[in-house]
KELUM-138834 format. One line per field, with one value per residue (C-alpha): residue number from 1; residue in three letters; chain; x, y, z. Coordinates in nm, 4 decimals. Layout:
pos: NUM	...
code: ALA	...
unit: A	...
u: X	...
v: Y	...
w: Z	...
END
This chain:
pos: 1	2	3	4	5	6	7	8	9	10	11	12	13	14	15	16	17	18	19	20	21	22	23	24	25	26	27	28	29	30	31	32	33	34	35	36	37	38	39	40	41	42	43	44	45	46	47	48	49	50	51	52	53	54	55	56	57	58	59	60	61	62	63	64	65	66	67	68	69	70	71	72	73	74	75	76	77	78	79	80	81	82	83	84	85	86	87	88	89	90	91	92	93	94	95	96	97	98	99	100	101	102	103	104	105	106	107	108	109	110	111	112	113	114	115	116	117	118	119	120	121	122	123	124	125	126	127	128	129	130	131	132	133	134	135	136	137	138	139	140	141	142	143	144	145	146	147	148	149	150	151	152	153	154	155	156	157	158	159	160	161	162	163	164	165	166	167	168	169	170	171	172	173	174	175	176	177	178	179	180	181	182	183	184	185	186	187	188	189	190	191	192	193	194	195	196	197	198	199	200	201	202	203	204	205	206	207	208	209	210	211	212	213	214	215	216	217	218	219	220	221	222	223	224	225	226	227	228	229	230	231	232	233	234	235	236	237	238	239	240	241	242	243	244	245	246	247	248	249	250	251	252	253	254	255	256	257	258	259	260	261	262	263	264	265	266	267	268	269	270	271	272	273	274	275	276	277	278	279	280	281	282	283	284	285	286	287	288	289	290	291	292	293	294	295	296	297	298	299	300	301	302	303	304	305	306	307	308	309	310	311	312	313	314	315	316	317	318	319	320	321	322	323	324	325	326	327	328	329	330	331	332	333	334	335	336	337	338	339	340	341	342	343	344	345	346	347	348	349	350	351	352	353	354	355	356	357	358	359	360	361	362	363	364	365	366	367	368	369	370	371	372	373	374	375	376	377	378	379	380	381	382	383	384	385	386	387	388	389	390	391	392	393	394	395	396	397	398	399	400	401	402	403	404	405	406	407	408	409	410	411	412	413	414	415	416	417	418	419	420	421	422	423	424	425	426	427	428	429	430	431	432	433	434	435	436	437	438	439	440	441	442	443	444	445	446	447	448	449	450	451	452	453	454	455	456	457	458	459	460	461	462	463	464	465	466	467	468	469	470	471	472	473	474	475	476	477	478	479	480	481	482	483	484	485	486	487	488	489	490	491	492	493	494	495	496	497	498	499	500	501	502	503	504	505	506	507	508	509	510	511	512	513	514	515	516	517	518	519	520	521	522	523	524	525	526	527	528	529	530	531	532	533	534	535	536	537
code: UNK	UNK	UNK	UNK	UNK	UNK	UNK	UNK	UNK	UNK	UNK	UNK	UNK	UNK	UNK	UNK	UNK	UNK	UNK	UNK	UNK	UNK	UNK	UNK	UNK	UNK	UNK	UNK	UNK	UNK	UNK	UNK	UNK	UNK	UNK	UNK	UNK	UNK	UNK	UNK	UNK	UNK	UNK	UNK	UNK	UNK	UNK	UNK	UNK	UNK	UNK	UNK	UNK	UNK	UNK	UNK	UNK	UNK	UNK	UNK	UNK	UNK	UNK	UNK	UNK	UNK	UNK	UNK	UNK	UNK	UNK	UNK	UNK	UNK	UNK	UNK	UNK	UNK	UNK	UNK	UNK	UNK	UNK	UNK	UNK	UNK	UNK	UNK	UNK	UNK	UNK	UNK	UNK	UNK	UNK	UNK	UNK	UNK	UNK	UNK	UNK	UNK	UNK	UNK	UNK	UNK	UNK	UNK	UNK	UNK	UNK	UNK	UNK	UNK	UNK	UNK	UNK	UNK	UNK	UNK	UNK	UNK	UNK	UNK	UNK	UNK	UNK	UNK	UNK	UNK	UNK	UNK	UNK	UNK	UNK	UNK	UNK	UNK	UNK	UNK	UNK	UNK	UNK	UNK	UNK	UNK	UNK	UNK	UNK	UNK	UNK	UNK	UNK	UNK	UNK	UNK	UNK	UNK	UNK	UNK	UNK	UNK	UNK	UNK	UNK	UNK	UNK	UNK	UNK	UNK	UNK	UNK	UNK	UNK	UNK	UNK	UNK	UNK	UNK	UNK	UNK	UNK	UNK	UNK	UNK	UNK	UNK	UNK	UNK	UNK	UNK	UNK	UNK	UNK	UNK	UNK	UNK	UNK	UNK	UNK	UNK	UNK	UNK	UNK	UNK	UNK	UNK	UNK	UNK	UNK	UNK	UNK	UNK	UNK	UNK	UNK	UNK	UNK	UNK	UNK	UNK	UNK	UNK	UNK	UNK	UNK	UNK	UNK	UNK	UNK	UNK	UNK	UNK	UNK	UNK	UNK	UNK	UNK	UNK	UNK	UNK	UNK	UNK	UNK	UNK	UNK	UNK	UNK	UNK	UNK	UNK	UNK	UNK	UNK	UNK	UNK	UNK	UNK	UNK	UNK	UNK	UNK	UNK	UNK	UNK	UNK	UNK	UNK	UNK	UNK	UNK	UNK	UNK	UNK	UNK	UNK	UNK	UNK	UNK	UNK	UNK	UNK	UNK	UNK	UNK	UNK	UNK	UNK	UNK	UNK	UNK	UNK	UNK	UNK	UNK	UNK	UNK	UNK	UNK	UNK	UNK	UNK	UNK	UNK	UNK	UNK	UNK	UNK	UNK	UNK	UNK	UNK	UNK	UNK	UNK	UNK	UNK	UNK	UNK	UNK	UNK	UNK	UNK	UNK	UNK	UNK	UNK	UNK	UNK	UNK	UNK	UNK	UNK	UNK	UNK	UNK	UNK	UNK	UNK	UNK	UNK	UNK	UNK	UNK	UNK	UNK	UNK	UNK	UNK	UNK	UNK	UNK	UNK	UNK	UNK	UNK	UNK	UNK	UNK	UNK	UNK	UNK	UNK	UNK	UNK	UNK	UNK	UNK	UNK	UNK	UNK	UNK	UNK	UNK	UNK	UNK	UNK	UNK	UNK	UNK	UNK	UNK	UNK	UNK	UNK	UNK	UNK	UNK	UNK	UNK	UNK	UNK	UNK	UNK	UNK	UNK	UNK	UNK	UNK	UNK	UNK	UNK	UNK	UNK	UNK	UNK	UNK	UNK	UNK	UNK	UNK	UNK	UNK	UNK	UNK	UNK	UNK	UNK	UNK	UNK	UNK	UNK	UNK	UNK	UNK	UNK	UNK	UNK	UNK	UNK	UNK	UNK	UNK	UNK	UNK	UNK	UNK	UNK	UNK	UNK	UNK	UNK	UNK	UNK	UNK	UNK	UNK	UNK	UNK	UNK	UNK	UNK	UNK	UNK	UNK	UNK	UNK	UNK	UNK	UNK	UNK	UNK	UNK	UNK	UNK	UNK	UNK	UNK	UNK	UNK	UNK	UNK	UNK	UNK	UNK	UNK	UNK	UNK	UNK	UNK	UNK	UNK	UNK	UNK	UNK	UNK	UNK	UNK	UNK	UNK	UNK	UNK	UNK	UNK	UNK	UNK	UNK	UNK	UNK	UNK	UNK	UNK	UNK	UNK	UNK	UNK	UNK	UNK	UNK	UNK	UNK	UNK	UNK	UNK	UNK	UNK	UNK	UNK	UNK	UNK	UNK	UNK	UNK	UNK	UNK	UNK	UNK	UNK	UNK	UNK	UNK	UNK	UNK	UNK	UNK	UNK	UNK
unit: A	A	A	A	A	A	A	A	A	A	A	A	A	A	A	A	A	A	A	A	A	A	A	A	A	A	A	A	A	A	A	A	A	A	A	A	A	A	A	A	A	A	A	A	A	A	A	A	A	A	A	A	A	A	A	A	A	A	A	A	A	A	A	A	A	A	A	A	A	A	A	A	A	A	A	A	A	A	A	A	A	A	A	A	A	A	A	A	A	A	A	A	A	A	A	A	A	A	A	A	A	A	A	A	A	A	A	A	A	A	A	A	A	A	A	A	A	A	A	A	A	A	A	A	A	A	A	A	A	A	A	A	A	A	A	A	A	A	A	A	A	A	A	A	A	A	A	A	A	A	A	A	A	A	A	A	A	A	A	A	A	A	A	A	A	A	A	A	A	A	A	A	A	A	A	A	A	A	A	A	A	A	A	A	A	A	A	A	A	A	A	A	A	A	A	A	A	A	A	A	A	A	A	A	A	A	A	A	A	A	A	A	A	A	A	A	A	A	A	A	A	A	A	A	A	A	A	A	A	A	A	A	A	A	A	A	A	A	A	A	A	A	A	A	A	A	A	A	A	A	A	A	A	A	A	A	A	A	A	A	A	A	A	A	A	A	A	A	A	A	A	A	A	A	A	A	A	A	A	A	A	A	A	A	A	A	A	A	A	A	A	A	A	A	A	A	A	A	A	A	A	A	A	A	A	A	A	A	A	A	A	A	A	A	A	A	A	A	A	A	A	A	A	A	A	A	A	A	A	A	A	A	A	A	A	A	A	A	A	A	A	A	A	A	A	A	A	A	A	A	A	A	A	A	A	A	A	A	A	A	A	A	A	A	A	A	A	A	A	A	A	A	A	A	A	A	A	A	A	A	A	A	A	A	A	A	A	A	A	A	A	A	A	A	A	A	A	A	A	A	A	A	A	A	A	A	A	A	A	A	A	A	A	A	A	A	A	A	A	A	A	A	A	A	A	A	A	A	A	A	A	A	A	A	A	A	A	A	A	A	A	A	A	A	A	A	A	A	A	A	A	A	A	A	A	A	A	A	A	A	A	A	A	A	A	A	A	A	A	A	A	A	A	A	A	A	A	A	A	A	A	A	A	A	A	A	A	A	A	A	A	A	A	A	A	A	A	A	A	A	A	A	A	A	A	A	A	A	A	A	A	A	A	A	A	A	A	A	A	A	A	A	A	A	A	A	A	A	A	A	A	A	A	A	A	A	A
u: -2.3903	-2.4189	-2.6436	-2.6626	-2.7762	-2.7909	-2.4325	-2.3914	-2.1144	-2.3627	-2.6457	-2.5004	-2.3813	-2.7354	-2.8347	-2.5769	-2.7004	-3.0925	-2.9731	-2.7710	-2.8393	-2.7757	-2.3977	-2.0765	-1.9227	-1.6105	-1.3804	-1.1392	-0.9535	-1.1890	-1.4650	-1.6996	-1.9860	-2.2659	-2.3863	-2.6820	-2.4569	-2.1925	-2.4928	-2.6022	-2.3273	-2.2172	-2.5344	-2.4860	-2.1485	-2.3332	-2.6051	-2.3292	-2.1626	-2.4679	-2.5268	-2.1952	-2.2480	-2.1402	-2.2554	-2.2480	-1.8779	-1.6904	-1.4182	-1.3549	-1.0403	-0.9487	-0.6096	-0.5698	-0.4772	-0.6209	-0.9362	-1.3124	-1.3679	-1.1622	-1.4289	-1.7322	-1.6485	-1.5806	-1.8988	-2.0831	-1.8932	-2.0468	-2.4150	-2.3507	-2.2929	-1.9553	-1.6325	-1.3558	-1.0217	-0.7227	-0.4360	-0.1085	-0.0457	0.3131	0.2970	0.5270	0.3526	0.5067	0.3380	0.0010	0.0228	0.0351	-0.2634	-0.4901	-0.4593	-0.4600	-0.8104	-0.9898	-1.1355	-1.4409	-1.4061	-1.1647	-1.1937	-0.8253	-0.6853	-0.6052	-0.2373	-0.2229	-0.4207	-0.1020	0.0163	-0.3503	-0.4082	-0.1323	-0.2525	-0.6490	-0.6313	-0.4392	-0.7293	-1.0631	-1.2646	-1.2023	-1.4681	-1.5177	-1.2914	-1.4009	-1.1633	-1.0946	-0.9728	-0.6950	-0.5488	-0.2758	-0.3182	-0.1695	-0.3939	-0.3368	-0.6744	-0.7762	-0.9959	-1.3459	-1.3250	-1.6186	-1.5318	-1.6304	-1.8390	-2.0443	-2.1020	-2.2449	-2.3927	-2.6254	-2.6629	-2.9520	-2.9238	-3.1178	-3.1117	-3.3514	-3.0564	-3.2561	-3.1616	-2.8085	-2.6524	-2.3857	-2.1849	-2.1037	-1.7366	-1.4998	-1.1131	-0.8108	-0.4927	-0.2045	0.1458	0.3316	0.6555	0.7764	0.6107	0.3750	0.0409	-0.2289	-0.5990	-0.7490	-1.1483	-1.4062	-1.7640	-1.9149	-1.9851	-1.6555	-1.5042	-1.7221	-1.7098	-1.3424	-1.2204	-1.5046	-1.5996	-1.3109	-1.5893	-1.7784	-1.5042	-1.6589	-2.0092	-2.2313	-2.1993	-2.4529	-2.7404	-2.9527	-2.9033	-3.1315	-2.8749	-2.5879	-2.8238	-2.9082	-2.5517	-2.4574	-2.7227	-2.5965	-2.2395	-2.0945	-2.0082	-1.6055	-1.3886	-1.1278	-0.8398	-0.6895	-0.3349	-0.3152	-0.3835	-0.7249	-0.5181	-0.3976	-0.6210	-0.5409	-0.6916	-1.0279	-1.1041	-1.0528	-1.2700	-1.5619	-1.4873	-1.5340	-1.8722	-2.0259	-1.9677	-2.1647	-1.8623	-1.6548	-1.3832	-1.1087	-0.8832	-0.5468	-0.5178	-0.1214	0.0900	0.3621	0.3128	0.3838	0.3740	0.3577	0.0322	-0.0985	-0.1155	-0.2183	-0.5546	-0.6101	-0.6223	-0.8316	-1.0940	-1.1112	-0.9707	-1.0342	-0.8314	-0.5106	-0.4616	-0.1390	0.0261	0.3173	0.7062	0.6813	0.3866	0.4005	0.8076	0.7923	0.4364	0.6347	0.9395	0.7279	0.5328	0.8959	0.9906	0.6852	0.4825	0.2509	0.2772	-0.1357	-0.3995	-0.4064	-0.6859	-0.9444	-0.6836	-0.7145	-0.5698	-0.3108	-0.4923	-0.2192	-0.2499	-0.0988	0.2373	0.4033	0.4388	0.8318	0.7936	1.0078	0.7970	0.4530	0.5929	0.6966	0.3596	0.2056	0.5036	0.5582	0.2149	0.0517	-0.1756	-0.3601	-0.2036	-0.4606	-0.2267	-0.3632	-0.1852	-0.3848	-0.3030	-0.5091	-0.5843	-0.6772	-0.8648	-0.8137	-0.6978	-0.5973	-0.5404	-0.2338	-0.1931	0.0055	0.3310	0.6263	0.9497	0.7355	0.7302	0.4884	0.2044	-0.1622	-0.4132	-0.5023	-0.8669	-1.0216	-1.0202	-0.6186	-0.3869	-0.0485	-0.0472	0.1800	0.3056	0.0386	-0.2115	-0.2238	-0.2449	0.1103	0.1497	0.1633	0.4595	0.6859	0.8488	0.8096	0.7640	0.4957	0.2484	0.0289	-0.3286	-0.6742	-1.0286	-1.3733	-1.4351	-1.1725	-1.1095	-1.2216	-0.8958	-0.6707	-0.8441	-0.7051	-0.4536	-0.5622	-0.2179	-0.1344	-0.5344	-0.4841	-0.1011	-0.2333	-0.5966	-0.5827	-0.8281	-0.7387	-0.8280	-1.1240	-1.2688	-1.1886	-1.0582	-0.7643	-0.5489	-0.1795	-0.0541	0.3037	0.3904	0.6249	0.4538	0.5342	0.2337	0.3415	0.2235	-0.0118	-0.1887	-0.0514	0.0793	0.4322	0.4740	0.8153	0.7840	0.6988	0.8464	0.9734	1.1943	1.3344	1.7421	1.8787	2.2575	2.4825	2.1955	1.9604	1.6943	1.6532	1.3446	1.4501	1.1336	1.3026	1.6502	1.4893	1.3102	1.5773	1.8058	1.5254	1.5167	1.8921	1.8272	2.0658	1.8390	1.5149	1.4619	1.5949	1.5771	1.7286	1.7761	2.0070	2.2695	2.4733	2.7052	2.9769	3.0244	2.7037	2.4716	2.3316	2.4478	2.2617	2.3162	2.1008	2.0221	1.9579	1.8773	2.0484	1.8871	2.0006	2.3088	2.3912	2.6013	2.6087	2.9173	2.8937	3.0433	2.7865	2.4732	2.6181	2.6653	2.3130	2.1379	2.3350	2.1525	1.8285	1.8693	2.0859	2.4643	2.3474	2.0945	2.2871	2.3819	2.7634	2.7100	2.5098	2.5228	2.4154	2.1345	1.9494	1.6461	1.4693	1.2514	0.8634	0.5749	0.3214	0.1295	0.4048	0.5848	0.8972	1.0165	1.2186	1.3477	1.5011	1.6324	1.8451	1.9605	2.0760	2.2300	2.4014	2.5729	2.6990	2.7934	2.9861	3.1015
v: -3.5949	-3.4061	-3.6232	-3.2770	-2.9917	-2.7505	-2.7299	-2.4330	-2.1657	-1.8744	-2.0575	-2.1650	-1.7911	-1.6154	-1.8468	-1.7194	-1.3759	-1.4546	-1.5351	-1.2433	-0.9575	-0.6892	-0.8267	-0.7247	-0.9190	-0.7718	-0.4888	-0.4047	-0.0889	0.2480	-0.0833	-0.1908	-0.4091	-0.6109	-0.9363	-0.7627	-0.4860	-0.7225	-0.9288	-0.6714	-0.5303	-0.9352	-0.9001	-0.6019	-0.7414	-1.0791	-0.8454	-0.6587	-0.9762	-1.1171	-0.8886	-0.8336	-1.2115	-1.3936	-1.7598	-1.9994	-2.2307	-1.8921	-1.8355	-1.4608	-1.3621	-1.1220	-0.9289	-0.6988	-0.6914	-0.7050	-0.4826	-0.5328	-0.5409	-0.8754	-1.0240	-0.8628	-0.9605	-1.3280	-1.3797	-1.2495	-1.4546	-1.7415	-1.6135	-1.5862	-1.8953	-1.8349	-1.8967	-1.6846	-1.7054	-1.5548	-1.3861	-1.3269	-0.9636	-1.0213	-1.1832	-1.0522	-1.0041	-1.3624	-1.5513	-1.3311	-1.4362	-1.8265	-1.7922	-1.5937	-1.8753	-2.1517	-2.0086	-1.8754	-1.6165	-1.4634	-1.1039	-0.9727	-0.7071	-0.5434	-0.2546	0.0500	-0.0447	-0.3257	-0.2357	-0.0946	-0.4701	-0.6156	-0.3417	-0.5604	-0.8803	-0.8551	-0.8454	-1.1592	-1.3086	-1.2911	-1.4819	-1.2188	-1.0193	-0.7926	-0.5877	-0.3946	-0.1646	-0.0835	0.2432	0.2447	0.5719	0.5247	0.8006	0.6647	0.7064	0.3093	0.1608	-0.0807	-0.0002	-0.0540	-0.1454	-0.0663	0.1368	-0.0896	0.1360	0.3176	-0.0564	-0.1522	0.1831	0.0817	-0.2982	-0.4319	-0.4841	-0.7675	-1.1714	-1.3427	-1.5228	-1.8789	-2.2454	-2.2913	-2.6446	-2.8080	-2.8816	-2.5173	-2.5063	-2.3608	-2.2773	-2.2120	-2.1269	-2.2549	-2.1796	-2.3907	-2.3326	-2.4352	-2.3837	-2.2727	-2.1795	-2.4593	-2.4416	-2.7022	-2.7109	-2.8377	-2.8754	-2.6377	-2.9205	-3.0839	-2.7710	-2.7076	-3.0184	-3.0383	-2.6650	-2.4445	-2.5921	-2.5327	-2.3691	-2.7334	-2.9672	-3.2328	-3.1939	-3.3873	-3.3220	-3.0703	-3.1756	-2.8436	-2.5057	-2.4111	-2.6217	-2.4026	-2.0637	-2.1483	-2.2144	-1.8370	-1.6876	-1.8708	-1.7862	-1.4875	-1.2812	-1.2729	-1.1008	-1.3882	-1.1761	-1.3039	-1.2088	-1.4268	-1.2370	-1.3267	-1.4759	-1.7618	-2.0187	-1.9491	-1.6273	-1.7263	-2.0262	-1.8404	-1.6324	-1.8634	-2.0323	-1.6879	-1.6170	-1.9653	-1.9230	-1.6040	-1.3817	-1.1094	-1.1408	-0.8783	-0.8721	-0.7570	-0.4871	-0.4006	-0.4155	-0.5884	-0.8353	-0.5616	-0.7679	-0.4461	-0.2767	-0.5971	-0.6064	-0.2697	-0.4411	-0.7041	-0.4248	-0.2105	-0.4823	-0.7406	-0.9811	-1.3230	-1.5578	-1.4848	-1.7085	-1.7333	-1.9313	-2.1124	-1.9845	-1.6754	-1.5140	-1.7215	-1.6693	-1.2763	-1.3047	-1.5366	-1.2316	-1.0063	-1.1593	-1.2082	-0.7922	-0.6453	-0.8195	-0.5436	-0.2764	-0.3132	-0.5142	-0.8519	-0.9741	-1.0696	-1.2567	-1.6998	-1.8630	-1.8736	-2.0859	-2.2117	-2.3959	-2.3356	-2.3897	-2.5630	-2.3968	-2.5561	-2.7086	-2.4631	-2.1352	-2.3046	-2.3723	-2.0087	-1.9149	-2.1291	-2.1060	-1.7305	-1.5966	-1.8400	-1.8788	-2.1622	-2.2859	-2.4713	-2.5971	-2.7931	-2.9495	-2.8522	-2.8341	-2.6983	-3.0531	-3.1507	-2.9343	-2.9104	-3.2549	-3.3170	-3.1681	-3.1325	-3.4191	-3.4389	-3.5623	-3.6214	-3.4009	-3.1614	-3.2648	-3.1776	-3.4664	-3.4403	-3.6962	-3.9742	-4.0843	-4.3116	-4.0334	-3.9171	-4.1436	-4.2807	-4.5391	-4.7488	-4.7340	-4.9818	-4.7644	-5.0063	-4.8644	-4.8507	-5.0676	-4.8043	-4.7986	-5.0108	-4.6896	-4.7491	-4.4059	-4.3869	-4.1137	-3.8930	-3.9557	-3.8423	-3.9130	-3.8196	-3.4984	-3.4290	-3.2289	-3.2927	-3.2644	-2.9631	-2.7396	-2.8312	-3.0568	-3.4242	-3.5212	-3.3942	-3.4872	-3.8442	-3.8356	-3.7205	-3.8613	-4.2057	-4.4606	-4.7731	-5.1771	-5.1355	-4.8531	-4.6000	-4.2498	-4.0940	-3.7410	-3.7910	-3.4019	-3.5018	-3.5416	-3.7639	-3.9187	-4.1392	-4.3164	-4.3865	-4.6412	-4.4611	-4.3657	-4.0603	-3.8664	-3.7374	-3.5358	-3.5430	-3.2809	-3.2580	-3.5317	-3.2348	-3.1163	-3.4421	-3.4393	-3.7496	-3.7623	-4.0661	-4.2824	-4.1520	-3.9651	-3.5994	-3.4418	-3.0591	-3.0196	-3.2160	-2.9956	-2.6785	-2.7690	-2.8683	-2.5625	-2.3297	-2.4614	-2.3360	-2.0329	-1.7874	-1.8865	-1.6760	-1.8431	-2.1038	-2.2906	-2.5934	-2.7603	-2.9918	-2.8592	-3.0664	-3.2696	-3.4550	-3.7022	-3.7451	-3.6479	-3.3941	-3.2453	-3.0625	-2.7051	-2.4801	-2.0725	-1.9164	-1.5738	-1.5457	-1.2985	-0.9881	-0.9566	-1.3060	-1.4976	-1.8110	-2.0249	-2.3445	-2.6172	-2.4766	-2.4914	-2.8629	-2.9793	-2.8689	-3.0408	-3.3576	-3.4103	-3.4177	-3.5694	-3.8308	-3.6951	-3.7804	-3.5229	-3.2454	-2.9282	-2.9817	-2.5913	-2.3383	-1.9410	-1.7128	-1.4289	-1.1141	-1.3031	-1.6012	-1.5053	-1.6146	-1.6041	-1.3891	-1.6601	-1.6963	-2.0230	-2.0369	-1.9976	-2.2894	-2.1461	-1.8451	-2.0589	-2.3115	-2.0482	-1.8626	-2.2172	-2.2915	-1.9413	-1.9352	-2.2952	-2.1954	-1.8500
w: -0.0371	0.2520	0.5362	0.7500	0.4717	0.7275	0.8230	0.6270	0.7984	0.6957	0.8405	1.1310	1.1608	1.1742	1.4031	1.6653	1.5214	1.5722	1.9518	2.0262	1.8236	2.0587	2.1481	2.0215	1.7794	1.6155	1.7543	1.4757	1.5195	1.5469	1.4557	1.6806	1.5684	1.7348	1.5838	1.3964	1.2582	1.1295	0.9959	0.7674	0.6416	0.5805	0.3549	0.1888	0.0705	-0.0205	-0.2456	-0.4523	-0.5109	-0.6018	-0.8184	-0.9455	-1.1130	-0.8400	-0.8467	-0.5743	-0.6044	-0.7318	-0.5964	-0.4528	-0.3237	-0.0512	-0.0167	0.2486	0.6029	0.9132	0.9515	1.0395	0.6067	0.5595	0.8401	0.6583	0.3247	0.4538	0.6448	0.3215	0.0589	0.2341	0.2473	-0.1227	-0.1364	-0.2762	-0.1480	0.0189	-0.0479	0.1378	-0.0446	0.1617	0.1146	0.1197	-0.1884	-0.4866	-0.8632	-0.9153	-0.6375	-0.7021	-1.0881	-0.9847	-0.7072	-0.9554	-1.2294	-0.9876	-0.8094	-1.1315	-0.8820	-1.0167	-0.7490	-0.5935	-0.2879	-0.2560	-0.0264	-0.2689	-0.1347	-0.3115	-0.6262	-0.8354	-0.8638	-0.8715	-1.1940	-1.4178	-1.3007	-1.3898	-1.7714	-1.7599	-1.5985	-1.7979	-1.5332	-1.2642	-1.3904	-1.0412	-0.8317	-0.4943	-0.3647	-0.0070	0.1229	0.3473	0.4404	0.2589	-0.0074	-0.2969	-0.6564	-0.6757	-0.8633	-1.0784	-1.3949	-1.3251	-0.9799	-0.7255	-0.3786	-0.0715	0.1077	-0.1967	-0.2780	0.0579	0.0542	-0.2690	-0.1672	0.0639	0.4568	0.4555	0.4310	0.1707	0.0188	-0.0115	0.0898	0.1232	0.2090	0.4036	0.0862	-0.0045	0.0079	0.2535	0.0884	0.2484	0.0303	0.2731	0.1603	0.4591	0.4626	0.1196	-0.1921	-0.3980	-0.1980	-0.2614	-0.1588	0.0825	-0.0216	0.2295	0.2604	0.5130	0.7353	0.7677	0.8185	1.1063	1.2784	1.2033	1.3345	1.4498	1.7795	2.0335	2.2586	2.2653	2.3611	2.5822	2.4500	2.2691	1.9076	1.7666	1.6132	1.5720	1.4778	1.8113	2.0352	1.9029	1.9260	2.3117	2.4160	2.2218	2.4155	2.7436	2.7080	2.9077	2.5886	2.6677	2.4276	2.2119	2.0889	1.7536	1.6413	1.3331	1.0345	0.8712	0.5512	0.7856	0.9061	1.2409	1.2482	1.0686	1.2641	1.5551	1.4212	1.3638	1.7037	1.8685	1.6990	1.7455	2.1167	2.0591	2.1980	2.0817	1.8521	1.9287	1.5450	1.5915	1.3208	1.3884	1.0707	1.3150	1.6271	1.8736	2.2611	2.4704	2.2631	2.2511	2.6506	2.6762	2.4373	2.6854	3.0084	2.7638	2.6189	2.9006	2.7495	2.8066	2.5729	2.3020	2.0128	1.8559	1.6175	1.7450	1.9352	1.6415	1.8719	2.2139	2.2896	2.2974	2.4959	2.7742	2.7667	2.7760	3.0962	3.2415	3.2056	3.2422	3.4238	3.6252	3.3805	3.2921	3.4607	3.2605	3.5287	3.2890	3.0919	3.1447	2.8561	2.5723	2.2650	2.0166	1.6695	1.3356	1.4126	1.6899	2.0437	2.2113	2.5418	2.6973	2.5714	2.7172	3.0129	3.0676	2.9490	3.2313	3.4920	3.5008	3.3081	3.5150	3.2012	3.1190	2.8033	2.4959	2.2826	1.9597	1.6432	1.3489	0.9607	0.6669	0.5567	0.9311	1.1055	1.4764	1.4702	1.8213	2.1505	2.4068	2.6538	2.9530	2.9365	3.1566	3.1332	2.9629	2.6701	2.4188	2.3358	2.1623	2.2119	1.9490	1.8966	1.6552	1.4193	1.4941	1.4840	1.3471	1.0794	0.9201	0.5103	0.4665	0.5752	0.9538	1.2797	1.4735	1.7618	2.0761	2.2495	1.9773	1.8883	1.5283	1.3401	1.1251	0.9693	1.1326	0.9784	1.0530	0.9176	0.9923	0.8869	0.6697	0.2990	-0.0216	-0.1445	-0.2971	-0.5806	-0.8936	-0.8144	-0.8278	-0.8173	-0.4712	-0.3574	-0.4405	-0.2583	0.0770	0.1100	0.0554	0.1655	0.3658	0.3055	0.4868	0.2678	0.5779	0.4041	0.5814	0.4746	0.5770	0.6298	0.6004	0.9629	1.1237	1.4565	1.7407	1.9335	2.2759	2.5179	2.6912	2.3419	2.3062	2.0331	1.9913	1.6446	1.4594	1.2616	0.8481	0.6795	0.4141	0.6801	0.7948	0.7693	0.6722	0.8054	0.7930	0.7155	1.0357	1.0578	1.2305	1.3195	1.3191	1.5917	1.8781	1.8006	1.8186	2.1384	2.2710	2.1894	2.2529	2.6459	2.7027	2.8698	2.6506	2.3026	2.1959	1.9025	1.6922	1.3500	1.2534	0.8979	0.6728	0.4549	0.1728	0.3508	0.1411	0.3471	0.5740	0.3005	0.5134	0.8504	1.0933	1.1105	1.3323	1.3283	1.6410	1.7738	2.1242	2.4228	2.4327	2.6285	2.5756	2.3888	2.3720	2.2871	2.0326	2.3095	2.5800	2.3293	2.1868	2.5678	2.6513	2.3900	2.4503	2.7549	2.6123	2.2813	2.1170	2.0406	1.6842	1.6490	1.7957	1.5912	1.4092	1.2844	1.5100	1.3574	1.5312	1.3445	1.4124	1.3702	1.1673	0.8969	0.9583	0.6944	0.7789	0.9589	1.1930	1.0602	0.9812	0.6182	0.5598	0.1812	0.3714	0.6576	0.4711	0.1997	0.4928	0.6739	0.3297	0.2991	0.6105	0.6039	0.2822	0.3864
END
């Protein structure tokens, strides 16, 4: 049972709305909404869904590119006490088929561009009783039989609230594909996700105890513009949005279909953006390079910080943003299963480390804390406000959410880590990506960071490919900087000055690009297949 049933995402949002109703809440393309306007449109979404038979706890899918309606729908679904679920707009029909079946969703909001595929799937899933169609200007005639138009639905629904009591036990769901495998849905209680991931603006402040405290802080804030670059179908996009709203600030949503640093910076100038939210090197490095090449093109005097989460930012890229662009980098470790578990802590030599705490630490195989400075590799673990588990996957839940000998529940998302003598955490990477070569474990993140520190390397991914002698051999795919042609001997020598020789890539292949997911994470399946193809070629 919830100990603080009032900490509900929709209730907290409404408290901010009532504190700053006329302040700008959302800018998305040509759409500009105040907190009151966003609240009213979200109310209409909620009333429409309730009228269509959506009940508390039902899943409601959102299948769309970044746009204002994504956010209206997400807030509205929470107001209705249902669970908005994110659908990757890059999924093919087989992946969508799996997600529809796994989620058992009762309703779906979808852009017309995707309607043709959706129309083939809907008859297979009788639980999916209602579809709302978003116009997207594509000019296609694709539709879903029985679907209602989004604006028609809102026009016929009430803009008022009147939803009754909600609970801190109401659910938040996030489908996460990571870098491998089919997507899985991490289920959180509203109260837990709020305290675990949605209070970035309250770092260092006492734990909030009432809605009134949050509303007072929002009223006292300056209404800064925070720009989110991640897709809303990724946790990083959703969390940056909620964090912005709970601070009473303005959320500027990137609505481009591809990542364009110059267009991003033009928006920074136009909207006087204070902070950018990115997902790993896939976004951060192009921005850092843009600064080196185009500094002075726009007035970026408002921009003070870059916030990273959802994928690693390598030390070379972080240093580039800090030294070349003069930005304050806020780097957080987090995952769909952990929330924003730890913030970056200072470390010598430009290494990336994170702060440990009573709730974020490193455990051994017996779920006991690893001794700081011992050099023992353990598993990153987080306790406190953590998820309930994975929707529809009890086996995966039991493997990931464990209880120690003292009855304390931990989530172990699969990352290996060291705890240093000063108590900071050094992340080594996902266990599933670890390379075993000749009996030695190699963590790709460490090798990738070493490669990216070479001046001729723009991007890199490291994987293990089958080797008849060593089991696996360390293999790198690199994207060189424009106008350079780095040689293997030069790169290998550089890497060996930073990491042990057995960790250095035995093969380095130059490629035009490294495939990433829509969320900015490296597509490991594609990288491994490409590396094996090049190694065998």
